[in-house]
C-alpha positions as CSV (number, residue, x, y, z in Angstrom):
1,N,-32.7,-20.8,28.5
2,A,-32.6,-24.4,27.8
3,Q,-30.3,-26.9,29.8
4,N,-29.9,-30.4,30.9
5,Q,-30.6,-32.2,27.6
6,A,-33.7,-30.1,26.9
7,S,-34.4,-29.6,23.1
8,F,-36.3,-27.0,21.1
9,N,-37.2,-27.2,17.4
10,L,-38.3,-24.0,15.5
11,E,-39.7,-25.2,12.1
12,G,-41.7,-24.0,9.1
13,D,-42.1,-20.2,9.0
14,S,-42.1,-19.7,12.6
15,A,-40.1,-16.9,14.7
16,L,-38.6,-16.5,18.1
17,T,-38.0,-13.0,19.3
18,I,-36.3,-12.1,22.6
19,E,-36.2,-8.6,23.6
20,G,-34.2,-7.3,26.6
21,G,-33.0,-10.9,27.5
22,S,-30.3,-13.5,26.6
23,F,-30.6,-16.7,24.6
24,E,-28.6,-19.5,26.3
25,L,-28.1,-23.2,26.0
26,H,-26.2,-25.1,28.6
27,D,-25.4,-28.8,29.6
28,D,-26.2,-30.8,26.5
29,A,-29.3,-28.7,25.5
30,A,-30.2,-28.7,21.8
31,F,-31.9,-26.1,19.6
32,H,-32.8,-26.6,15.9
33,V,-34.0,-23.9,13.6
34,A,-35.2,-24.9,10.0
35,G,-37.3,-23.9,7.0
36,D,-38.0,-20.1,6.8
37,S,-37.9,-19.6,10.5
38,S,-36.1,-16.9,12.3
39,V,-34.6,-16.1,15.8
40,L,-34.1,-12.4,16.9
41,V,-32.2,-11.7,20.1
42,D,-32.4,-7.9,20.7
43,G,-29.9,-6.2,23.1
44,Y,-28.4,-9.1,24.8
45,D,-25.9,-12.1,24.4
46,V,-26.3,-15.6,22.9
47,I,-24.4,-18.1,25.0
48,L,-23.9,-21.8,24.3
49,S,-21.8,-23.9,26.8
50,N,-21.1,-27.5,28.2
51,S,-21.7,-29.6,25.0
52,S,-24.8,-27.8,24.0
53,A,-25.7,-27.9,20.3
54,F,-27.3,-25.5,17.8
55,T,-28.2,-26.4,14.3
56,G,-29.8,-24.3,11.5
57,G,-30.9,-25.3,8.1
58,G,-33.4,-24.4,5.2
59,N,-33.4,-20.8,4.7
60,S,-33.4,-19.9,8.4
61,L,-32.1,-16.6,9.8
62,F,-30.6,-15.9,13.2
63,V,-30.0,-12.2,14.2
64,V,-28.3,-10.7,17.2
65,D,-28.7,-7.0,17.5
66,G,-26.4,-5.3,20.1
67,G,-25.0,-8.4,21.8
68,N,-22.4,-11.1,21.4
69,I,-22.6,-14.8,20.2
70,E,-20.5,-16.9,22.6
71,F,-19.8,-20.6,22.2
72,H,-17.6,-22.4,24.8
73,D,-17.0,-25.6,26.7
74,S,-17.2,-28.0,23.7
75,S,-20.5,-26.7,22.4
76,S,-21.2,-27.4,18.7
77,V,-22.8,-25.3,16.0
78,T,-23.8,-26.5,12.5
79,F,-25.4,-24.2,9.7
80,G,-26.5,-25.3,6.3
81,S,-28.1,-22.9,3.9
82,S,-29.0,-20.3,6.3
83,S,-28.0,-16.9,7.5
84,M,-26.6,-15.2,10.7
85,V,-26.3,-11.4,11.3
86,I,-24.4,-10.0,14.4
87,D,-25.0,-6.3,14.5
88,G,-22.8,-4.4,17.1
89,G,-21.3,-7.6,18.6
90,S,-18.8,-10.4,18.2
91,L,-18.7,-14.0,17.4
92,I,-16.4,-15.6,20.1
93,A,-15.7,-19.3,20.1
94,R,-13.4,-21.1,22.7
95,D,-12.8,-24.1,24.8
96,S,-12.8,-26.8,22.1
97,T,-16.2,-25.6,20.4
98,Q,-16.9,-26.9,17.0
99,L,-18.5,-24.8,14.2
100,T,-19.5,-26.1,10.8
101,V,-21.0,-23.9,8.3
102,G,-22.1,-24.6,4.7
103,G,-21.6,-28.3,5.4
104,S,-23.7,-31.3,6.3
105,A,-24.6,-32.8,9.6
106,S,-27.1,-35.6,10.5
107,D,-30.0,-33.0,10.6
108,V,-28.6,-30.2,8.5
109,S,-28.1,-30.4,4.8
110,G,-25.1,-28.5,3.2
111,G,-25.4,-25.2,1.2
112,N,-24.6,-21.6,1.2
113,F,-24.2,-19.9,4.6
114,N,-24.1,-16.2,5.0
115,L,-22.5,-14.6,8.2
116,N,-22.3,-10.8,8.7
117,V,-20.6,-9.2,11.6
118,G,-21.0,-5.4,11.8
119,G,-19.0,-3.4,14.3
120,G,-17.6,-6.5,16.1
121,D,-15.0,-9.2,15.9
122,I,-14.6,-13.0,15.0
123,L,-12.5,-14.4,18.0
124,F,-11.3,-18.0,18.1
125,S,-9.2,-19.5,21.0
126,G,-8.6,-22.5,23.1
127,S,-8.7,-25.2,20.5
128,A,-11.9,-24.0,18.9
129,T,-12.4,-25.1,15.3
130,M,-14.4,-23.7,12.5
131,T,-15.0,-25.3,8.9
132,V,-16.6,-23.3,6.1
133,S,-17.5,-24.8,2.9
134,G,-20.3,-24.8,0.3
135,G,-19.7,-21.4,-1.3
136,S,-20.5,-19.7,2.2
137,L,-19.7,-16.0,2.7
138,L,-18.4,-14.5,5.9
139,T,-18.1,-10.8,6.2
140,V,-16.6,-8.7,9.0
141,T,-17.2,-4.9,8.9
142,G,-15.4,-2.6,11.3
143,G,-13.9,-5.5,13.4
144,N,-11.2,-8.0,13.4
145,F,-10.5,-11.6,12.8
146,N,-8.4,-13.2,15.5
147,A,-7.6,-16.8,16.1
148,Q,-5.1,-17.9,19.0
149,N,-4.3,-20.5,21.5
150,Q,-4.5,-23.6,19.1
151,A,-7.7,-22.5,17.4
152,S,-8.2,-23.7,13.8
153,F,-10.1,-22.2,10.8
154,N,-10.7,-24.0,7.5
155,L,-12.1,-22.1,4.5
156,E,-13.1,-24.7,1.7
157,G,-14.9,-25.0,-1.5
158,D,-15.9,-21.7,-3.1
159,S,-16.3,-19.8,0.1
160,A,-15.1,-16.3,1.0
161,L,-13.9,-14.4,4.1
162,T,-13.9,-10.5,3.8
163,I,-12.6,-8.3,6.4
164,E,-13.4,-4.5,6.0
165,G,-11.8,-2.1,8.4
166,G,-10.1,-4.6,10.7
167,S,-7.0,-6.8,10.9
168,F,-6.5,-10.6,10.4
169,E,-4.4,-12.1,13.1
170,L,-3.2,-15.6,14.1
171,H,-1.3,-16.1,17.4
172,D,0.0,-18.9,19.7
173,D,-0.3,-22.0,17.6
174,A,-3.5,-21.0,15.7
175,A,-3.9,-22.4,12.2
176,F,-5.8,-21.2,9.1
177,H,-6.2,-23.2,6.0
178,V,-7.8,-22.1,2.7
179,A,-8.3,-24.4,-0.2
180,G,-10.4,-24.9,-3.4
181,D,-11.5,-21.7,-5.1
182,S,-12.0,-19.9,-1.7
183,S,-10.8,-16.4,-1.0
184,V,-9.7,-14.1,1.8
185,L,-9.8,-10.3,1.5
186,V,-8.4,-7.9,4.1
187,D,-9.3,-4.4,3.2
188,G,-7.4,-1.5,4.8
189,Y,-5.7,-3.3,7.6
190,D,-2.7,-5.7,8.3
191,V,-2.4,-9.4,8.4
192,I,-0.3,-10.6,11.3
193,L,1.0,-14.2,12.2
194,S,3.0,-14.8,15.4
195,N,4.2,-17.3,17.9
196,S,4.2,-20.5,15.9
197,S,0.9,-20.0,14.0
198,A,0.5,-21.5,10.7
199,F,-1.3,-20.5,7.5
200,T,-1.7,-22.9,4.5
201,G,-3.2,-22.2,1.1
202,G,-3.9,-24.6,-1.7
203,G,-6.1,-25.3,-4.7
204,N,-6.8,-22.2,-6.5
205,S,-7.3,-20.0,-3.5
206,L,-6.7,-16.2,-3.4
207,F,-5.5,-14.1,-0.5
208,V,-5.7,-10.3,-1.0
209,V,-4.5,-7.5,1.3
210,D,-5.5,-4.1,0.1
211,G,-3.8,-1.2,1.8
212,G,-2.1,-3.1,4.7
213,N,1.0,-5.2,5.3
214,I,1.4,-9.0,5.7
215,E,3.7,-9.7,8.7
216,F,4.9,-13.1,9.8
217,H,7.2,-13.4,13.0
218,D,8.1,-15.4,16.1
219,S,8.5,-18.9,14.2
220,S,5.3,-18.8,12.3
221,S,4.9,-20.9,9.1
222,V,3.3,-20.1,5.8
223,T,2.8,-22.7,3.0
224,F,1.2,-22.1,-0.3
225,G,0.6,-24.5,-3.2
226,S,-1.2,-23.5,-6.3
227,S,-2.6,-20.3,-5.1
228,S,-2.1,-16.6,-5.3
229,M,-1.5,-13.7,-3.0
230,V,-1.9,-10.0,-3.7
231,I,-0.6,-7.2,-1.5
232,D,-1.6,-3.8,-2.8
233,G,-0.2,-0.7,-1.1
234,G,1.6,-2.8,1.6
235,S,4.5,-5.0,2.3
236,L,5.5,-8.5,2.9
237,I,7.5,-8.7,6.2
238,A,9.0,-11.9,7.6
239,R,11.4,-12.2,10.7
240,D,12.1,-14.1,13.7
241,S,12.8,-17.6,12.4
242,T,9.5,-17.6,10.2
243,Q,9.4,-20.3,7.5
244,L,7.7,-19.5,4.1
245,T,7.2,-22.3,1.5
246,V,5.6,-21.5,-1.8
247,G,4.9,-23.6,-4.7
248,G,5.9,-26.6,-2.5
249,S,4.1,-29.4,-0.8
250,A,3.1,-29.7,3.0
251,S,1.1,-32.4,4.5
252,D,-2.2,-30.6,3.6
253,V,-1.1,-28.5,0.6
254,S,-0.1,-30.1,-2.7
255,G,2.6,-28.2,-4.7
256,G,2.1,-26.2,-7.8
257,N,2.4,-22.6,-9.3
258,F,2.1,-19.9,-6.7
259,N,1.8,-16.2,-7.7
260,L,2.6,-13.3,-5.5
261,N,2.1,-9.6,-6.5
262,V,3.3,-6.9,-4.3
263,G,2.4,-3.4,-5.5
264,G,3.7,-0.2,-3.8
265,G,5.4,-2.1,-1.0
266,D,8.5,-4.2,-0.2
267,I,9.4,-7.7,0.5
268,L,11.5,-7.7,3.7
269,F,13.2,-10.6,5.5
270,S,15.3,-10.5,8.7
271,G,16.2,-12.4,11.8
272,S,16.7,-15.9,10.4
273,A,13.5,-16.0,8.4
274,T,13.5,-18.3,5.5
275,M,11.7,-18.5,2.2
276,T,11.7,-21.4,-0.3
277,V,10.1,-20.9,-3.8
278,S,9.6,-23.6,-6.2
279,G,7.1,-25.3,-8.7
280,G,7.3,-22.5,-11.4
281,S,6.0,-19.9,-8.9
282,L,6.1,-16.2,-9.9
283,L,7.0,-13.4,-7.4
284,T,6.6,-9.8,-8.6
285,V,7.3,-6.5,-6.7
286,T,6.3,-3.3,-8.3
287,G,7.3,0.0,-7.0
288,G,9.2,-1.5,-4.0
289,N,12.3,-3.2,-2.7
290,F,13.5,-6.7,-1.9
291,N,15.5,-6.6,1.3
292,A,17.0,-9.6,3.2
293,Q,19.2,-9.1,6.4
294,N,20.2,-10.5,9.7
295,Q,20.8,-14.2,8.7
296,A,17.6,-14.3,6.6
297,S,17.7,-16.8,3.7
């Protein structure tokens, strides 16, 4: 437990192992791990709160086995070329927490960051933000990705988010932005946007849903520029005043060719949902139907 502006530096090829107890930073405390150093928290939670800060660089490794990692109350987390493994727990960020991975901070150089969450979720709420860049890889196996309550998530550069065995959900004014050559893969479950949430895709980004539906409702908004979406074995469903704009421009997405391929499912619009397609975009439905009803346009 570090608190009240305390600081801890783990450098070189050093290791910190905590068995049967928690790892906690509170009240402007700071923890920095670098080089080939590692931290293992076995069986309990990792908690950062009240403007505490964690930074990881070099080839450092942070492992939580059987517990959650929770960041809240304006804490900040920055990882460069390092790795984090959460086995049997979730990554939870809320209350204006800021996470930056694969990027650069004053004491962390940029680089590839790898996050593996097994058997738990990635949960963002309460204006928490996460920015992923630098070819970083985030993988969730057997859990969900969920952002809500004005949380925002940015996937940039050549980074990738893979969700295997769980859903991708945005609710209550949450925002997700994917750009560059980055990609999102949701394998086997649905993608759901609701309650004025927003998804934007630009660059050469790719969004793939394999075996699930994509559903937009309750005034959510989706904007794609020069990017691609593939739905294999599921449908694209938009309702309840949702707005989709593809191949066009928004404040943070330039216009361009957008490609949508729906295989084995339908495109379904209802309840005043609208979709505008421009910029030489291509929409293809194979083995399914196009259906618009109930004041959809």
